[in-house]
BALOKE-144315 format. One record per residue (C-alpha): x, y, z. Coordinates in steps of 0.02 Angstrom, whole numbers, plus 50000, padded with zeros to 5 digits. Layout:
! BALOKE-144315
XYZ/...
//
This chain:
! BALOKE-144315
479725236049402/478875220949480/478515202749465/480385199049447/480635209749289/481505226149253/481445233749079/482895245449080/484715246249116/486295240149036/487055228449082/485455218449120/484615221149286/485275210949429/484175197149496/482985202849630/483195196949808/485045192149812/485755193249990/484095190950076/482935176950123/482565165749977/480685166650013/480715185449973/481615183649806/480805185849635/481065170749524/480525163249357/481045145449401/481165132049269/482275119149357/482935114249526/484355103849597/484845100049778/486655095249812/487305083549944/487465097650071/485655102950050/486035118749949/484655122149821/485105127349646/483745135749544/483685138449355/482965156249349/482385159049172/482565177849188/481805194249148/481475204748991/483145213549009/483995197448969/484485190949139/484415172549167/485525161249270/485765149949414/485345155049591/485775146049752/484895145149918/486195142050054/485605127450160/486335134350323/485575151750308/484135151550184/484965166450095/484885166849908/486275172149791/486675171749606/487965158849558/488075163549372/487165175449253/486745168949080/486265184448982/486995184148808/486445177948687/484705179848757/484155162648820/482495155148778/482285142248916/483375135349053/483025117049092/483565103249211/485185103249308/486435090649375/488105091249471/489775082749438/490995075549565/491895092349573/490325101849630/490075110249461/488295112849398/487725107649223/486165115249152/485185112248992/484775127848887/483755128748723/485185124048608/486655120348724/487205111848886/488175123348997/489405119949138/489465132349283/490965132249401/490055136349562/491645142749650/491965156249517/490335157949419/491285153849258/490185146849121/490705136348972/489785126248838/490035107448850/488795102348714/487895111048573/488475123148440/487055135648465/486105129448313/484435120848314/484385103448237/485205086648245/487035083248200/488705079448271/488645061448333/490385054148338/491205071348348/491545084648480/490025088348580/490275107048561/490095105248372/488455095648382/486705102848351/485415100348490/483565103848483/482825110848644/483785099948769/482685099148918/483695090049051/485445084249094/486225071349208/488105069349248/488615052249316/489985048949443/491325047149307/490855063749227/489895057549077/488485069349026/486775062748974/485625074948882/483785073748852/483755080648673/481895084948679/481415089248499/482595076348429/481755062648526/483445056248584/484565053848734/486345058748696/487925056148794/489555066048805/490995054848850/491985062048996/493675055948933/493515061748751/492145074948742/491355065148599/489435065148585/488385050348531/486585044948537/486255031448668/484355030248663/483045034948533/483115033448345/482475051048311/480715045948265/479355051248383/478295036948442/478375022148557/479305006148517/480864996348561/480604990148738/481674974848766/482894979248624/484374990748596/484005008248666/484665016648513/483335008048405/481895013048516/480665026948484/480505040948612/479275055548607/479865071648682/481015065248822/480905078748953/481965071949092/483455060349117/484285053749275/485415039249327/485285027849477/486725019949573/486505003349491/487015009349320/485275012149249/484785027649151/482965033249180/482055043549047/480465053449069/479655049548899/478405063648908/477225061348761/477225042448789/476745044948972/478085032649023/479705031149122/480945021249014/482485012849082/484135009048994/485284997549090/487184998149092/487425015949030/487805025149192/489465022949277/489425013549440/490635018049574/491775004249635/492885003949789/494154991649859/495194991850019/496874983650053/497524974450145/495954964250169/496524958050342/497834963450470/498394958450642/499104971550758/499594973650941/498814986351058/499355003651011/500094998250845/499625005750676/499104998550509/498975008450344/497475004750236/497295010550055/495655012949965/495465013449775/493935021349694/493415018249515/492165026649399/492145042649499/492785060249471/492785062349658/493975049549732/493765055449912/493485042450047/492765043050220/493425030650347/492605023050496/492805008650619/491634997050709/491914981250808/491324966950913/491464970651097/492014988751073/491255005851030/491975022550975/493825024851011/493815008251102/493885000450930/495375011250885/495455026450771/495765029250586/496405045050505/495725053150347/497175045050254/496745027350312/498015025250453/497225014050585/497855015150766/497355001050883/496795004951059/498195005151188/497414992251300/496224978151267/495554964951385/495534951651248/495754950451060/494654962750962/493964960950789/493784977950710/493024981650542/493784996450447/492585003550319/493005014950175/491515024150096/491515033249932/491045051549941/490465050949762/489205037349807/488945034349992/488055018049955/489705010649896/490935004750026/492264991650059/492874984150220/494434976350297/494594966350457/495864970350594/496244958650737/496944967750885/497924955650992/497724956551181/499604954751196/501014961451090/502084949550988/503964949551021/505584944550938/507214939051019/508904944850956/510404934751017/512194941551024/513854933751072/515364942251155/516484932451030/515984923050875/516944913450821/517794910650987/519414901251022/519344886151135/519584890751318/518914908051368/517134911151428/515844916951306/514394928451356/512734926451265/511464940751274/509634939751222/508634955651190/506744953851186/505954966751070/504094971351072/503324972150898/502644989550929/504314996150998/503425001651158/503394993351327/504674982351415/504384963551424/504654954251589/504894935851623/506314924051585/507444918451442/508054900651429/509674897651341/509974881051253/511424873251158/510464861651041/509374851251156/510434855151312/509804868451428/511194880351481/510254891851600/508624901051630/508864919851666/507694933851721/507524948851602/508214964951670/507374982051666/507914984451484/507104968051427/508754958551405/509564943151485/511354937051482/512214920551516/514094916951523/514694899851474/516354895651555/516854885551402/516184877751243/516884862751154/517584865050980/516084863950866/514684873950788/513454876750928/511614879850889/511134892451023/509284896051056/508604909151175/506744906751217/505714920751297/504344914451414/503124928651382/502084938051510/500364945551530/500704959051401/501904950751280/501904934251185/503384922751201/504604920551060/506344914151022/507914918350927/509604910850903/511324910350823/512684898150782/514154900050900/515744893650814/517104887850935/518784884250856/520554878250897/522054889750900/523534882850797/525264882250872/526574879250733/528144869150773/529194876450628/529714893150558/528274898850443/529454910550352/530594896250300/530724891150115/531244875250027/531794871849849/530374868949729/530034850249719/530684846949894/529584840750034/529114853550168/528774845750340/527254854950414/527294852150602/526044859150728/524914855450873/523174860950919/523024872851066/521794883051161/521784901951183/523134900351318/524274889751211/523954873451300/524154858251192/522504849551157/523054838151015/522314820851017/522284805350910/520414807450907/520534823850814/521004821750633/521784835550528/521474834850342/522384845550215/521234853250084/522204864749969/523734875249936/523474893749906/524784906049835/524814922649745/524714914249576/524124896849623/522654888449707/522474869949697/522644852349762/524134846049860/525214830749842/525594817849980/527244808549975/526724790549970/526054782550129/526694795750249/525054805450242/523714794850164/522164803850097/522974820650133/522774818150320/524064824650445/524944811050543/524824811850732/526524811250818/526604809351004/528384816251009/527854833250944/527184846851060/526914845351245/525674830951231/525804827051045/525604835150876/525384833150691/526544832250540/526154833550352/527534831250225/527024843150086/527764840349912/528124856849825/528334849549653/527744861849522/527584876549640/528464892249583/529494903049702/528404912249825/527414912249989/526004899650011/524774893750142/524174876050174/522334875550219/521644861550326/520204856250436/520284850050614/518994837350672/517324845650713/518054862850707/516854873450599/518214885750553/519514881650422/521364883950471/522974888250378/524844888750406/526194897250296/527714890450205/528874896550065/529634889749902/531204896249821/
//
């Protein structure tokens, strides 16, 4: 035994040198491939006992091992190799192309039926005949390109369908076709094939002593990132998503860089694309987030993050009573909320009723401020609370509409009923929460509709007593005056009803009850 051969033993003799330094191993190498980690894969054409296979030199240790043995049927020649995005090795053999799953050593045929010749275009690659394929290349999308040496062709196996077709060479040995369709060109014993990252397929046209190029055949990795821009506060997060096309391996590596920052000072980004801004910045930062394809590290996409020097805020305003009845005090509370949810703003909040300033109040230790108004007039009040901001937080504002309404003090029995068709005198006065009469000739009451269990509709005024459905002010009603509306009940069935009406600038509609029998 010597020179890498052994002539006895069944099953075939193991390869010599496994488990030791690769420089001490016996080899009959016919092809080599180096992966992205620096591991070396060797096509070892074998020994007389039938061994042939793929051997690997581990980059970290220099130790050699056998990845897969190809021993039956007896191989003639192992050729060039390539790797797909899953780390599997593809190797050309005299009449087939084989895939080797490196993790398990499993071998399967991906092209070639074991016969010598040319056939099969347009059908399954495993049913096609190849003639001494010498080299193979797998692009990022998993498409397999085969240098079909004796057929003077380059053939492709589609990753999605497994269908084989000729993509270069017309089968006639010679030289022609430059500048035209690749499938019409003549090749002469193509011995090697490889793809670049720009989509070109390169062919070693051996007998023509040329390197030929076919453009647009090889898949080109694409990558996009979203969102393209984002603005965050210190310590806040932003999720980015990357999409990879034309690649079996969709893995992404993320990185950050910036103007005026380095390392973690630009923030950090997780393997899943979650960016976290630095907790403190002296001024606004512009950070570039980069997603790089693992399948092709020359392909990347970027997004821009602006890290604000101060956090944004929002103001939420609440009222102790809304709507509120005329008279009692109303407390307004403004809560200033940081956008990140962390930190407590300081400074002041100014409360306004429309354009009128009510008060300016310091924020407490919880980031809120309150103001109590002794009274509001009857109206819809547009309340605004404006936060001043401080060194760490931007100012902001919020608001609400405070509705202040009259109380209604009836001057009749609301459970009383009249005969249908009779007039019902509705008498009342406007009052505050304490029952004080606040009726005035300057406040007009206007009846709008009658509502009952089976009726909702317009009302009828008896002549000139209540023109345009307005209540009539009567200074003899109530402590300081009141209102009367003579409501006709013509057409109303027996039952309980309410009369709905408005009162001057009061934003809240009012109602009183009456009955029909």
